[in-house]
Structure formats: C-alpha cells, structure tokens
N, C-alpha and C positions, 0 to 999 in steps of 0.2 A: 260723631264719635265720642265716647265716653271718656274721662281722663283715666289718664294710662301714667304708670311711673313705669321708664324704662332705663336700663344700664347700660352704659358707654361697653361695645365691643369688647374690650379685654380689661378695661380699668376697673375701677372701686366706684366711678362718677355714677352719681344716680343723677337723671331729671323728670320731674314729673310734668305733663303733659296735660292741660288743659284747653283744651281747643274751645268750647265754647265761649273763652273770652279772647278767641283771638278775632284778629284788627286786619283789615283790606289792604293791599300793599300803599292806595292812597292815603292813608291811614297814618303811616311810617312816612310823608314826604318830609324832606329833609328842609331843615328854614336857616341853616347857617349860611351869615352872609362873611363874606370876606372883610378883611378888618383893616388890612395894609394895601399902601398904592406901590406899582413899582419904584416910584421917587423917596418910600422910606424903606422899605422892604429890604434887609440886609444878604439876600438870598438873590437879588436882580444884579443884571449887569449896572456896574458904573459905583455900585456897594461895596465891592468886592471890600472896601478898608472896614465895613462893619463886622467884617468875618476873622478870624487867623488865618494866615496865609494857608493855602490850597495845598492837600497831600496829592491830588492828582488833578488836572483840569486838561483838560480835551476838548478844541485845539487849544494853546496857548492864547490863541488871541480870539477875540469873537467866540467865546467857549461854547460848548452845549449841554459841557456836565461838567460839577466840581464836588470833589470829596475834599471836605473841610474837616479838622477837630472841632467838637461843638465849645460854644463859646464859653457856655456853662456848663460843663461835662458833670456828670456824676462822679466819674473816675479820672485818672489821669495819668503821666507813665511814670510816676516817681521811682523811687527805687522800690524793689518789691524785697520785704524781711519777712514773711512769711506770718503764721497763726502768731499772736499777740497774746498776752492774759492768761486767765487760766480758769477751774473749776466753768461758774456762769457766766463769766466774763471774758469770752473769748473774742476777738477780734482782727481783725487786718487795715493796713493801712490803703486806702483805697486806690492801690495801683491797679490797674487796667488802662483801656483805651475805648472812648465816645467818640463818635465819628458821625457825621452828616455827609449823606447824597443829595446834592441839589441836583436834581434831576432833571431839570430842563432851565434855559435862561428866561421864558413864556413866563409872565407874573400868571397873565390868564389862563394857560393852561391846568389841565386835570388829567389824573396818572392816563387816565383811557382815550385823552384826546393824543396823545404824544403819538408818534408814528411807531412803527414798527421797530427800523431801525435804530430809533431812537430807544426803546424799549429793552432792545439787544444790547446795546450798549450800556443802559444802566446794569442791566444783568450779570454783562460780563464786569464789571469795575465791580460791582458786589461779589462776585462771586471770585477772583484776584485778589480783593482784597482781604475776605475771610480765611483764603487759604496762606496770607501771608501772617496774617495774625493768630492762625491755629497752630505757627509753627513756635510760636516763642513757648519757651519753657514753662512759663510762669500760669500762663491763658489755660483756663480748666475747659470754657467755654464761648464758642462767638455765637452772638446772639445777633439776626437780621430779621427787622420788622420795619413797617408800615403805618404810620399815627396819621390819619389826614383828620381835620376836625376839632374844634374845643371838646367835645364830647366824648373825642379817643386819645386827648391829651395833648395833641398837638398845639405851641403856643404859634406857630407862625404856618399862614393858609396856603402859600408858596409851597407847590406841590415838592415833597423830599422822604428819604426812606434815612432809616438811622443802623450803625453798627455798633454794637457793643460788649468788649471782652472782657471777661471778671473771671479773676484767679480761683473762683468758686463758681461748685454746676449750680444750675437754677432747680428748683425741689421740683417742679412742675414736670420737667424733661425727667429726672432721673424716676418719678412715678409712672411715666409713660412710658421707658426702658425696663423698666422692674416689669411691669407688664407685661411686657411686648415678648423680654426674655423668658418670663414664667410658662408662655404660650407656645415660644419657640422649644423649648425644654421638652414639653407634655408632648408634643406635636413634629418636631421637626422641621417644621417653615414657617417662613416667615409669617406673622397675623395679619399685616398688611395686605400681603399677595393674597391672602385667605380672604378678607374681607374684602377686597377689588372682584374677586371670583366671583364670593356671594351676592352683592350689589350689585352685578351686571346681571347674574343670574334673577336676582328680584324684579328688577327694570326701576322702579318704582322710585326711589330717591336719585337714580341719575339724573346728574343737570347736562352734562353734555363728555363729547369724547371725540379725540380727535387720533391721530397714528401716534402719537408719543405721550398724551396725559388723559386723563379721567379725572370730572370735577361730578361730586357728589355731595347730598346732603345729610350729613350725618345719622345717625341713626338715633344714636342721643344729643342733639342737638344741646347746646347750654344757650345759645342766643337764637331769635328769631333770624331766619333766613341765614344762619351759618354755611358756609359749604369748606371743602378741603379738597384739594388740586393737589394730586398723586398723577407723578410719573408709572406709567405702566411697566417699564423696566424698571428689577429690581437697584436700586439705589440709595444707599444709607446717608451720603454726606452730598450738601449744598455742589463740590468740586467736582462731583463725578462727574454731573451732567456734560454732555458733551456738544458741539454747537449744534445742533440737529436739535438736542430736547431743549437749548436755549431758545431755538426759535422758537421753537409748537410753547414755549410756554409763555412767550412773549406774546404770540396769540392770542395763548389761553389767557393770559391776565387781562391783556385789552378788549377780549369779549365780553369777560366772567365781570369786571369792575364797570363795563358799560352798558352790560343787562343791568346791573346794581342801579347807575345812575338813571335808565332809562324808568326804572319803575320806582327810585324813591328822590329824585333830582340828586341837589348838593347835599348828601348824606355823609356823616359820618362814620369810619371802619377802620379797621388794624388787618393789615395782612402780616402774617408769621411765619415765617420759615422755622421748621422744625429738621432738623439737621443733627446728626451723631455718628462719630469715626466707624470706618469701615466694620463692617455687622452684617450676618445673614438675616438677623431678627430686628431689625430698625429699618425703617422705609422711609426717605426723606417727604416729606408732601409742605405743602402752605397749610394754614386754615385763614379763611378770610372771614372777621366777626361785625358786619353792619353794627355798630350802635343803636340800636334803634329802642330800646329801653334803657332804664335806670334801676336795678336790682334794690331790692327792699333792707334784708336784713338777714332772712332767712337762709340766703345763699352764703352765709357766713362758713356755714356750718357744712358744706360743702354737697348738697344737694340744692339742684335748681328749678326751680319754675318757668317752661316755656308754655305760650300761649298758642305757639303756633308750628304743628305737624309738620316734621321735615318732608313728608310727602307733598302737601301743600308748597310747601317752599320748593320744594326744586320742579313742581308744576307750571309754577308763574316766574322760573330764574332761568329756565332752557332755551338754549339756543344752540344754534349750527356754527 
C-alpha cells in the first residue's frame, strides 16, 4: 500500500502512514529489564516505611493492593487559592492530588499476569477513588493512567497505576470534547457510538469483542499497535461502569495486554482512561499506547508519522 494521510475520526489530528517502513512484530521486542529487587523496591511488602502511609490498603495485613500518595507528587493538598497573577503570568499554587495504586504485592508479576479477581479489585479502587476526588469542589479533572517501563516514564518497574486530580482541565481532553460536541450538535448522536457501529461494519480494524467491550485499532493511530477499548453501552464517566462491565473490562485488559506481551515481550506502554462528566456526546474509553518508537520532531506540529497501518496491527493483535 502507498503512503497515506489519514484524519482522526472527529478531531483535527492527522497521521501520515508510511507502511513501506513498517516493522514486523519481532522487530519491536521489548528490551527493558527490571532495575529493582523486592529488597529495595518501595512498593514491595516489608518496605511500607519507604512510602507515605496508605490511603487504602486491602486487606490491612498481608495486603493485596495499596493506594498511597505519591512520595514525589506533582501536586499536593495545599489550600486552594484559585488563579493568581495576571496578563501573561497567570498561575496556580500546585493544588491537587497525586496518588499511586500498587496493584500487587508480587514484584515479579506484570499487569496481565494478575488474576481476574485482582484486576477487578484494582478497577474498583480506581473507580471509588476517582468518584471521591471528582466530588471535590476545586478539582476540574481526574486523570487515571498506567505507565509501564522507562520509555513510558515509569521510574519503578513494580506494576502500578496513577491517579492525578487537578484544578485545571487537560487541553487534550478539551480538544476531544469540543470535537465530540460539535459532531453531536450536527448529528444528534454520540460520535463514538457511531464510530463503534462504523468500525464493526468495516471489521478490518476490530481486535476483539465480548459482551460488554469492543477493542479496535483506531483509523488514524498515532502509535504503532495503538488500541482503543470501548464499552458497547454508552457511558461517559468511569464510575458509571457497573459490576458486570468492570468484570468484562478486567477480562479485556488482561487478554489485550497479554497479547501485547506475547508479541513484544517486556514492552513499555501507557493505558489512559478517557472520562468526562455525564453527557450524551462523550463516550468513556481507554487508549493503550505501546511505546515502540521515539518521535523525531515533526510531531511537535501535531502531525504524526506512523509506519504501521492499523489494519495490520489489528490482524496481529486479535484475540478471543
């Protein structure tokens, strides 16, 4: 196939696909090695003194999961004073919350190797904490993400996720929301519900589907082997997921990340939760970004180059 410029489903993001430069899955094999041992890892049992006191620990003894404040937070729970300064120099004090969810006491286990029961527990804690932080008056947005590996920005290799609550709204989410709302105003339908229907009809970019979730390789993928995970039922906010949906999300993530590991070994990646207060135009979903390449500089201008067509990625990532 010849090179092609693709536009995102609804936003103004463009991606240049250059399939002649494509690599085979084995060419992306992860080379990251664990840098810590259970003896010096602050997330391991016995080293709890190395972290701030737990906000949540289940169970209290011989814990399976811990939620802690980040020892080196980007934000802190200082008194919120609102915007300060003026003109070109407006700023806020670093108010907010920065927390770490330690997903297992087992230093050697990767996310996809956790039991379904453990993954469901992780999701329950994330959802409960998300809901609590969202209710705080000064908090504009709660970001939930998982970064694995040094190339993805993780300083510790013990599997964990992060929750960051801020008094400002992330610009990237605002841009996506604006595009989604514009589509909704024109069509009177959720754009993502329409995307799900359109992709199911096309079939070529579908990775997997179960009773509650659909996984696809997006048409204008920014990253090689990028995937999006959608609940088939329209929900806009993370905590709208019911118990059954949480169960199937755990199943989906376990299989999806397991498939990535099967293809790429010990690979770096992000899992990003895209949530927004209840609305008809926003559809909650997760995006998975394997960090299999380093961008050069052209991407600074908002146009990306991807060597791998999503149709090819979907074919290699498919699972039941």
